[in-house]
N, C-alpha and C positions, 0 to 999 in steps of 0.2 A: 206608510208615508212615501210618498215619491223620491226618488233619488233624486240628491243635490237640493230638495227643499229643506228648510227646521221652521219649526213654532216660532213665530215671531210676537203672539200672543204680548209673550211679557218684556220685551225689548222695550229700551226707554225710546222717548223722543230722540233725544243727541244722536242715539246709535243707529235709528230709522232714519234719521237726517245724513249721518254719515256715509250711512250705506247708497245712500240714492243715485251719487255721480254714477256706482259702479252699473248699479239695475239701469240707471239711462243708457250708457255704453252700451251695455249687452243687451236691449233693446234695439237701439239704434242698429247696433252689429247683426242681429239675429233677422229685423227689418230687410236690411243691406242684404242678405244671406237670401232671406224669400221672395227680395224681389230679383234676382242676378239668376235664381233658381225658375221664377216665373219667367225671364225673360226668354232667359235658353228654352225649356220647352216649349214658350209660343213663338221663337223664332223656327223649332225644330218643326212644330206642326205647321204652320205658316210656309218653310218651304219646301214639305211632302204635299201640302196642298197646290201651292202652284206645279208641282210638276206634274198631278192629277189635270189643272187644269189644261197645263199644254198638249198632255196626251190626247184630251178633248178636243184641243184647238187641232192640232195631228189629225184627229177622224173627220171633225167636221170640213176642214181644208178639203178632205179627198171626197169629201159628200156633195160637195158640192155642184161640183162636175157632173158626178152622176145625175144630182137633180136637174140641170141641165140637160142634157142626153136624154133623161124622161121625157122633158118637155118637150125635147126637138122629135122626139119618136113620135110621140102622142100624136102630136101637130102633124107629123108627116103621115101619120093614116089619111087625112083629110086635102091636104096640100100634098106638094112636091115635098123635099127633104130642104132642097135649099132655101125656100122659102119659110121652111121654118125656124130652120136657122136664123133666117135674116131677122125674122118674128121675135124670135127670141133674144136675140141681138138689140133689136131697137127697145124692146119691154125694160133690160139690163141698161142699157144708156138712158131710155127716163129715169129710172130708179137711182142711177149714177147722180144725174142733173138734180132730182129733185132732193138726194141726202145731201147733192151737193151745196145748193141752194140752202136749203135749212142750214147747214153748219156754218155758211155764209153770214146771215142773218143771226143768229148766234152767238157769233166773235164780233160783231158790231155791236151788239148787242151788252156784251163785255167790256170792250174796247171805251165804250162813249160812258159807262162810268169811271168815277172817279175814284181812287186807290185812296190810302188812307195816306199815305206821303204827302201826295199834292193836295189831300187836304189839310192837310198841316202846313206846307207849305204855301197853302193862299192864305190861311188865318193869320202868318206870322208876317206877308206881305201886306196885308190889312191890319194889322198894329202897326208896324210900321210906317204905314201911309197915312196911319192917325197919329202916331208921331210926330209926324214930321208937320202938319197942317196945322197943330197948337201951335208951331215956334214963328 
């Protein structure tokens, strides 16, 4: 028989009911301890994962200029270097404008939505106005 367990088959109903609060409190404590352990492990793993993402972003940060130099060097085989750099700059500015426009359009869409607090406020206002009309 495992340690801490006993055969309860012959116990009376009243003794089983009497032991119920202790069993429930033990179960709740065990669940709380399990939740604490889960949160601790998850937070540790999330922190380590975040550090790896930061390392990846660091290398990506330094890879972007290399890609841009590569594009300028490639274009400079057909054009002068200054024109190649100007072309790459123009493409980058067009990309910035395009993504900024997409971001602005998305934020306009978000700002046009009513949030739940505004909806509740409007409902309260409508109920008050309906109550005032009956008087």
